[in-house]
C-alpha positions as CSV (number, residue, x, y, z in Angstrom):
1,M,110.5,91.1,79.2
2,K,111.4,93.7,82.0
3,P,110.0,96.9,81.4
4,E,112.6,100.0,81.0
5,K,111.4,102.0,83.9
6,R,110.0,99.6,86.8
7,Y,109.1,102.5,89.5
8,E,108.7,106.4,89.8
9,I,108.7,108.0,93.1
10,L,105.9,110.7,93.3
11,N,106.0,113.8,95.6
12,S,102.6,113.1,96.4
13,L,99.4,111.2,95.5
14,P,97.8,112.5,92.2
15,A,94.6,114.7,92.5
16,N,93.0,112.4,90.1
17,G,93.1,109.3,87.9
18,P,93.1,105.7,89.3
19,M,93.0,104.7,93.2
20,Y,95.8,104.1,94.7
21,V,96.8,100.9,96.6
22,S,97.5,100.8,100.4
23,V,100.2,98.9,100.9
24,T,100.7,98.1,104.9
25,D,102.2,95.6,107.2
26,N,98.7,93.9,108.0
27,G,97.1,94.0,104.7
28,E,94.6,96.7,106.3
29,P,93.6,99.9,104.2
30,F,95.8,103.1,105.0
31,Y,94.3,106.3,104.1
32,S,96.8,109.1,105.2
33,E,99.4,110.1,102.6
34,G,102.6,107.8,103.0
35,F,105.2,107.2,100.5
36,P,103.5,107.0,97.1
37,V,105.4,105.3,94.4
38,R,104.1,104.1,90.7
39,F,104.9,100.9,89.5
40,Y,105.1,99.6,85.8
41,K,104.2,96.5,85.1
42,A,105.7,94.1,82.4
43,D,102.3,94.1,80.2
44,G,102.5,98.1,80.0
45,T,99.9,98.8,82.8
46,E,100.7,100.6,85.9
47,W,99.5,100.9,89.6
48,L,99.9,103.5,92.3
49,A,101.0,102.6,95.6
50,N,100.4,104.5,99.1
51,F,103.4,102.7,101.6
52,Q,101.9,103.2,105.2
53,P,105.3,105.0,106.3
54,G,107.6,104.1,109.5
55,W,109.2,106.5,112.2
56,T,112.1,108.1,110.0
57,D,112.9,110.2,107.2
58,L,114.4,107.4,105.0
59,K,112.9,106.6,101.8
60,Q,114.1,104.9,99.0
61,V,113.4,102.2,96.3
62,I,116.0,99.7,95.4
63,E,116.5,97.4,92.7
64,F,118.4,94.4,93.1
65,E,120.6,92.6,90.8
66,H,119.6,89.0,91.0
67,T,115.6,89.5,91.1
68,Q,112.8,91.6,89.8
69,N,111.6,92.2,93.4
70,L,112.4,96.0,94.5
71,L,112.9,97.0,98.2
72,V,110.6,100.1,99.0
73,I,111.8,102.0,102.4
74,A,109.1,103.8,103.3
75,N,110.1,106.4,106.2
76,G,112.2,103.5,107.6
77,T,109.8,100.6,107.1
78,C,110.9,98.1,104.4
79,Y,108.6,96.5,101.8
80,L,109.8,93.9,99.5
81,M,107.6,94.0,96.4
82,N,107.2,92.5,93.0
83,P,106.2,95.3,90.9
84,E,103.6,92.9,89.1
85,D,101.7,92.2,92.5
86,T,100.0,94.8,94.8
87,K,100.8,92.7,97.9
88,P,104.2,93.0,99.6
89,I,106.2,89.8,99.9
90,E,107.6,90.9,103.1
91,V,107.5,93.7,105.6
92,F,110.2,94.4,108.1
93,G,111.6,97.2,110.2
94,V,110.0,100.4,111.3
95,D,112.8,102.8,112.3
96,Y,115.7,102.5,109.8
97,T,117.3,105.9,109.6
98,A,120.5,105.0,107.3
99,I,121.7,102.6,104.5
100,F,125.3,101.7,103.7
101,Q,126.8,100.0,100.7
102,A,128.8,96.7,102.0
103,S,130.8,94.0,100.2
104,K,129.6,91.4,98.1
105,G,126.8,93.7,96.6
106,R,125.0,93.6,100.2
107,L,123.3,96.6,101.6
108,L,123.2,97.6,105.4
109,L,120.3,99.3,107.2
110,K,120.8,100.9,110.6
111,D,118.2,101.6,113.2
112,Q,118.9,102.3,116.7
113,T,119.6,99.0,118.2
114,Q,121.0,96.5,115.5
115,L,121.9,96.3,111.7
116,T,119.6,94.4,108.8
117,I,121.8,93.2,106.2
118,I,120.1,92.8,103.0
119,E,121.6,90.3,100.3
120,P,122.0,90.9,96.6
121,D,118.8,88.6,95.9
122,G,116.7,90.6,98.9
123,T,117.0,88.3,101.2
124,H,117.8,89.7,104.9
125,W,118.9,89.0,108.1
126,N,119.8,91.0,111.2
127,T,122.7,91.1,113.7
128,E,122.5,90.6,117.3
129,R,121.6,93.6,119.6
130,I,124.4,96.0,119.4
131,S,123.3,98.7,121.5
132,W,120.8,99.8,124.3
133,D,119.8,103.0,122.3
134,G,121.5,104.4,119.5
135,L,124.1,103.7,116.8
136,A,126.6,106.1,115.7
137,E,129.8,106.8,113.3
138,I,128.8,103.9,111.2
139,R,131.7,102.9,108.5
140,V,132.0,99.7,106.4
141,E,135.0,98.8,105.2
142,N,135.0,95.3,102.9
143,N,132.9,92.9,105.3
144,L,133.8,94.5,108.6
145,V,131.3,97.2,110.1
146,S,132.3,99.4,112.9
147,G,131.0,102.2,114.9
148,L,130.0,103.4,118.3
149,A,126.9,101.9,120.5
150,Y,125.2,104.0,123.1
151,D,125.5,102.7,126.7
152,P,122.8,105.0,128.9
153,M,123.8,103.1,131.9
154,H,123.7,105.5,135.1
155,D,127.5,104.8,135.7
156,T,128.6,105.1,132.1
157,D,126.4,106.9,129.8
158,E,129.1,106.8,126.9
159,W,129.2,105.6,123.4
160,V,131.3,102.1,123.3
161,A,133.1,100.9,120.0
162,F,131.9,97.9,118.1
163,K,133.0,95.8,115.2
164,Y,130.9,93.5,113.3
165,D,132.2,91.0,110.7
166,L,129.1,90.6,108.2
167,D,130.8,87.3,106.9
168,T,131.7,85.3,110.2
169,K,128.5,87.1,112.0
170,T,130.6,88.1,114.9
171,L,130.3,91.2,117.1
172,T,133.0,92.6,119.4
173,G,132.4,95.2,121.5
174,G,129.0,97.4,121.6
175,S,127.0,98.4,124.5
176,Y,124.0,95.9,125.0
177,Y,126.0,92.8,126.1
178,S,128.6,94.7,128.2
179,F,126.1,95.5,131.1
180,E,125.6,91.6,131.4
181,N,129.2,91.3,131.4
182,K,129.5,93.7,134.3
183,K,126.5,91.7,136.5
184,S,128.9,88.8,136.8
């Protein structure tokens, strides 16, 4: 039986009560305050997680439709968690800055150079590199993602349009491969 409330995001670590569990990408203890989340287990007990943060301001917990796992985004770092277990199933990313809804129940995470697609069951995959350093004006319509990719090359220093088809995993445009094309 799944408990009604599976988690609670806390403003800070509680001053008293049970000790928190450090959740990190390498399993080493983390003693600074990160992103605190209380998890409620199916047996009625609870535990407090202190997630080691990434490099951005993006903080969120996402429930999936097809699995009991949760995606915890702690300042840009993603932790795939089963609320029954204190160890993450998987840790990925460190600098995600935004999240978008996409077609077929997918979520899309944006960092500075590529996109990560989270499927409804919690599995994920990355696009190829789209930008040298910066993605902007991201728009998602059905299975098509469009936006701008920064091109810092000395002769251009501009934003280049791109489109990415989530179903065919095909990139058109972007700034990363345009430099390779110019060299030939």
